[in-house]
C-alpha positions, 0 to 999 in steps of 0.5 A, spaced: 576 494 764 569 492 765 571 485 762 577 484 766 573 485 772 567 480 770 572 475 768 575 476 775 569 475 779 567 469 774 573 466 776 572 467 784 565 465 783 567 458 780 572 457 785 567 458 791 563 453 788 568 448 787 570 448 794 563 445 797 563 440 791 570 437 793 569 437 801 562 434 800 565 428 795 571 427 800 566 427 806 562 422 802 568 418 801 570 418 808 564 416 811 557 414 808 554 417 802 548 421 807 554 424 811 554 431 807 547 432 808 548 431 816 555 436 815 551 441 811 546 441 816 551 442 822 554 448 818 548 451 817 546 451 824 553 454 826 552 459 821 545 461 824 548 461 831 554 466 829 549 470 826 544 471 832 550 472 836 554 477 832 548 481 829 543 482 834 540 488 834 538 491 840 530 494 840 532 500 844 537 502 838 532 500 833 527 505 836 532 510 837 534 510 830 527 510 828 526 516 832 532 520 829 529 518 822 523 522 824 526 527 828 522 526 834 525 526 841 527 520 845 524 518 852 530 513 853 
């Protein structure tokens, strides 16, 4: 059973690693050889913006969680 799971994980990882290579080859053939680096930098900036927008932690919530873990009372 474990062997089957490992093989499935390996095949999914291999597929995930092949997609960026195919896309970068297509971008390089369509535009210029240096364009995959520009596209990758744009994608990374977009990923950073999405991370900041969707996973922002509010400072009050962090402080309240810390107080709950220590058992202290909140002043908020």
